[in-house]
C-alpha positions in Angstrom: 75.7 64.4 -4.6 78.7 66.5 -5.6 79.4 69.9 -4.2 78.1 73.0 -6.0 77.6 76.7 -5.2 74.0 77.7 -4.4 72.8 81.2 -5.1 69.4 82.8 -4.3 68.6 84.9 -7.4 67.1 88.3 -6.6 66.1 89.2 -10.1 65.6 87.6 -13.5 68.5 89.5 -14.9 70.8 88.0 -12.2 69.5 84.5 -13.0 69.8 85.0 -16.8 73.4 86.1 -16.5 74.3 83.1 -14.3 72.5 80.6 -16.5 74.2 81.9 -19.7 77.6 80.6 -18.6 76.7 77.0 -19.3 77.9 75.9 -15.9 74.8 76.9 -13.9 71.4 75.2 -13.5 68.2 76.8 -12.4 66.1 75.3 -9.6 62.6 76.1 -8.5 60.7 73.2 -6.9 63.7 70.9 -7.5 61.6 67.8 -7.9 63.4 66.8 -11.1 66.8 68.5 -10.7 67.6 67.2 -7.2 67.3 63.6 -8.3 69.3 64.4 -11.4 72.1 65.8 -9.3 72.0 63.0 -6.7 72.2 60.3 -9.4 74.8 62.2 -11.5 73.1 61.1 -14.7 74.5 63.8 -17.1 77.9 64.2 -18.7 78.6 67.4 -16.8 77.8 68.6 -13.3 76.8 72.2 -12.6 79.3 74.4 -10.7 76.4 76.5 -9.5 72.7 76.0 -8.9 70.6 79.2 -8.8 67.3 79.4 -7.0 64.6 80.9 -9.2 61.9 80.8 -6.4 63.6 83.8 -4.8 62.9 85.9 -7.8 59.9 88.1 -6.9 56.8 88.2 -9.1 56.9 84.7 -10.7 54.3 83.1 -8.5 50.7 84.1 -9.5 47.5 83.1 -11.1 45.4 85.9 -12.6 43.0 86.8 -15.4 44.1 89.8 -17.4 43.0 91.1 -20.8 41.2 87.9 -21.9 44.1 85.7 -20.8 44.7 83.5 -17.9 48.3 84.2 -16.7 50.3 81.8 -14.6 53.7 82.6 -13.2 56.5 80.1 -13.9 57.1 79.3 -10.2 53.4 78.8 -9.4 53.0 75.5 -7.6 51.1 72.7 -9.3 49.0 72.2 -6.2 47.8 75.8 -6.4 46.9 75.4 -10.1 45.0 72.2 -9.4 43.0 73.9 -6.6 42.3 77.2 -8.3 38.5 77.7 -8.8 38.8 79.7 -12.0 41.1 77.1 -13.6 38.9 74.3 -12.5 35.8 75.9 -14.0 37.2 77.5 -17.2 40.5 75.6 -17.9 39.4 72.2 -16.6 42.0 70.2 -18.5 44.9 72.1 -16.8 43.4 71.7 -13.3 42.9 68.0 -13.9 46.4 67.6 -15.3 48.0 69.4 -12.4 46.1 67.4 -9.9 47.5 64.1 -11.5 51.2 65.1 -11.2 53.0 62.7 -8.9 51.9 63.0 -5.2 50.3 65.8 -3.1 53.7 66.5 -1.5 55.4 66.9 -4.9 52.6 69.1 -6.2 53.2 71.4 -3.2 56.8 71.8 -4.4 56.8 71.4 -8.1 56.2 74.3 -10.4 54.4 74.7 -13.7 57.7 75.9 -15.4 59.6 72.9 -14.0 56.9 70.5 -15.1 57.2 71.8 -18.7 61.0 71.8 -18.7 61.7 68.5 -17.0 64.0 66.0 -18.6 62.9 62.8 -20.3 62.1 59.6 -18.6 64.1 56.6 -19.8 66.0 54.2 -17.6 69.1 54.3 -19.8 69.1 58.1 -19.8 68.4 58.2 -16.1 70.8 55.5 -15.0 73.1 56.8 -12.2 76.7 57.8 -12.9 75.9 58.2 -16.6 76.4 54.4 -17.1 74.7 54.7 -20.5 76.1 57.6 -22.4 73.1 57.7 -24.7 72.2 59.6 -27.8 70.2 62.1 -25.9 73.3 63.0 -23.9 75.4 63.4 -27.1 76.6 59.7 -27.2 76.5 57.4 -30.2 73.7 55.0 -29.3 70.1 54.9 -28.1 70.3 51.9 -25.8 66.5 51.6 -25.6 66.3 50.8 -29.3 67.6 47.3 -28.7 66.9 47.2 -24.9 63.9 47.5 -22.7 61.6 50.0 -24.4 58.2 49.0 -23.2 57.3 52.6 -22.1 58.9 54.4 -25.0 57.7 56.1 -28.2 54.9 54.8 -30.4 55.6 57.4 -33.0 59.2 56.4 -33.8 62.4 58.1 -32.9 63.3 61.8 -33.1 67.0 62.5 -33.3 67.6 58.7 -32.9 66.0 58.8 -29.4 62.8 57.1 -28.4 62.5 58.3 -24.9 59.1 60.0 -24.2 58.3 63.4 -22.7 56.7 62.9 -19.3 54.9 66.2 -18.5 51.2 66.0 -17.5 50.6 69.7 -17.9 52.1 70.0 -21.4 49.3 68.4 -23.3 46.7 70.3 -21.3 48.5 73.6 -22.2 48.7 72.6 -25.9 45.0 71.6 -26.0 44.1 75.0 -24.4 46.2 76.9 -27.0 48.6 78.3 -24.4 51.7 80.3 -25.0 55.0 80.2 -23.0 56.4 83.6 -22.2 60.2 83.7 -21.6 62.6 86.4 -20.8 63.1 87.0 -24.5 60.1 85.8 -26.5 56.6 84.3 -26.6 56.3 80.7 -27.9 53.3 78.6 -28.8 53.1 75.8 -26.2 53.2 73.1 -28.9 56.4 74.7 -30.3 58.1 75.0 -27.0 59.4 71.4 -27.0 62.5 70.2 -28.9 64.7 67.2 -28.9 68.0 69.0 -28.2 70.5 66.8 -26.3 70.0 66.4 -23.4 67.3 68.9 -22.8 63.8 69.0 -24.3 62.9 72.6 -24.9 63.8 75.4 -27.3 65.1 77.5 -24.4 68.5 79.1 -25.2 71.3 79.5 -22.6 70.2 82.1 -20.1 66.5 82.1 -21.3 64.0 81.6 -18.5 60.3 80.9 -18.5 58.5 83.9 -17.0 54.8 82.9 -17.3 52.1 81.0 -19.2 49.3 82.7 -21.1 46.1 80.9 -21.9 43.4 82.6 -24.0 39.9 82.4 -22.6 38.2 79.4 -24.2 35.6 79.9 -26.9 32.0 80.2 -25.8 30.7 76.8 -24.9 34.1 75.1 -25.1 34.9 72.3 -22.6 38.2 70.6 -21.9 39.3 67.4 -20.2 42.5 65.5 -19.2 43.0 61.8 -18.7 46.0 59.9 -17.6 46.9 56.2 -17.6 49.6 55.2 -15.2 50.6 51.9 -13.6 50.0 53.5 -10.1 47.4 56.2 -9.4 49.9 58.3 -7.5 53.6 59.1 -7.7 53.8 57.8 -11.2 54.6 59.2 -14.6 52.2 58.6 -17.4 52.2 55.6 -19.7 49.9 57.8 -21.9 48.1 61.0 -21.1 45.7 63.0 -23.2 44.1 66.5 -23.1 41.3 67.8 -25.3 39.3 71.0 -25.8 36.2 71.1 -27.9 33.7 73.8 -28.8 33.4 76.8 -31.1 33.4 74.6 -34.2 37.0 73.3 -33.5 38.9 70.8 -31.4 42.4 70.5 -30.0 43.8 67.1 -28.9 47.2 66.5 -27.5 48.9 63.3 -26.2 52.0 62.9 -24.2 54.3 60.1 -23.1 53.9 58.7 -26.6 56.8 60.4 -28.4 59.9 62.4 -27.6 57.8 65.5 -27.4 54.1 66.2 -26.8 52.1 65.0 -29.8 49.3 67.0 -31.2 46.7 64.7 -32.8 45.6 66.9 -35.8 44.0 64.0 -37.7 41.8 63.3 -34.7 41.0 67.0 -34.4 39.8 66.9 -38.0 37.5 64.0 -37.3 35.5 65.8 -34.6 35.8 69.5 -35.7 32.4 71.1 -36.0 30.5 67.9 -35.3 28.4 66.7 -32.4 30.5 64.3 -30.4 29.1 60.9 -29.6 30.6 57.5 -28.8 31.1 56.5 -32.4 32.7 59.8 -33.4 34.9 59.8 -30.3 36.1 56.3 -31.2 36.9 57.4 -34.8 38.9 60.2 -33.4 40.8 57.8 -31.2 41.7 55.7 -34.3 42.8 58.8 -36.2 45.0 59.9 -33.3 47.2 56.9 -33.8 47.0 56.6 -37.5 50.6 57.5 -37.9 51.9 55.4 -35.0 55.0 53.3 -35.6 55.2 51.3 -32.4 58.0 48.9 -31.6 57.1 45.3 -30.7 57.2 46.1 -27.0 55.2 49.4 -27.3 52.2 48.2 -29.3 50.1 47.9 -26.1 50.3 51.7 -25.7 48.6 52.3 -29.0 45.3 51.0 -27.7 45.6 53.0 -24.5 46.2 56.2 -26.6 43.1 55.5 -28.7 41.0 54.8 -25.6 42.1 58.0 -23.8 41.3 60.2 -26.8 37.8 58.6 -27.0 37.1 59.0 -23.2 38.5 62.5 -23.0 36.3 63.7 -25.8 33.2 62.1 -24.3 33.9 64.0 -21.1 33.4 67.3 -23.0 29.9 66.3 -24.1 
């Protein structure tokens, strides 16, 4: 790891000013950034790392004015264990409980889980050995290389690396909003394919909190994840759903460069009584627009199955 300055931020204003210079990175749990710095995977290395966990007032879970509000530095373990979230916002509790290992969930934060970088062995190769498209290079090495875990919905910006967050599809299914230091963004619009990052955050813009509206009366939600290992593994595919109130919201992740909202699947089940046949039809609709590569066709069946099973969990 190269040397860098480390600063404990005392306020969001201090952190915003530091991050706006383009030479500073923010750190909270550090479960993604530390590995990134140790492996030196990016084109440039930060001169300064500023600690966001020392900013007061960013670690909380509370219900307020018909919203569940979660501070950006709230740990994933606390979200998974919170009784209100487990009862009313089940998909989020289930998603948080499936992130990595218990030790990482006690360090990792909800803000960091949303803003983490993509998973691709070319992008993540130490010492920037593959200066890929996502970093501003000329080529996506996964296109002609080993892409067995990559996008089934084609490239975005000539990159087929997938977004790895478990909490992202849960927040999208629950119709959440991301509140930053300058604006409020619908969760499904928070993700972008900018190089090399994956969010619409501007320089100096910081996540403050997450807002989730109270679910409609009778609504239920669920989250499922398929991974090679049950613990300490990123998803091959994950899925979150919310049904009730005459509507449905379905989101997949690890299937495209950003979380994928399955609107065609939502239309199949909206306003209908869910049974096995309808859930299976929704699974088919969720991947109707899939364009898998030869090595990623196997993920299509997993996506269909997770949509079906997640919907049946809400019955």
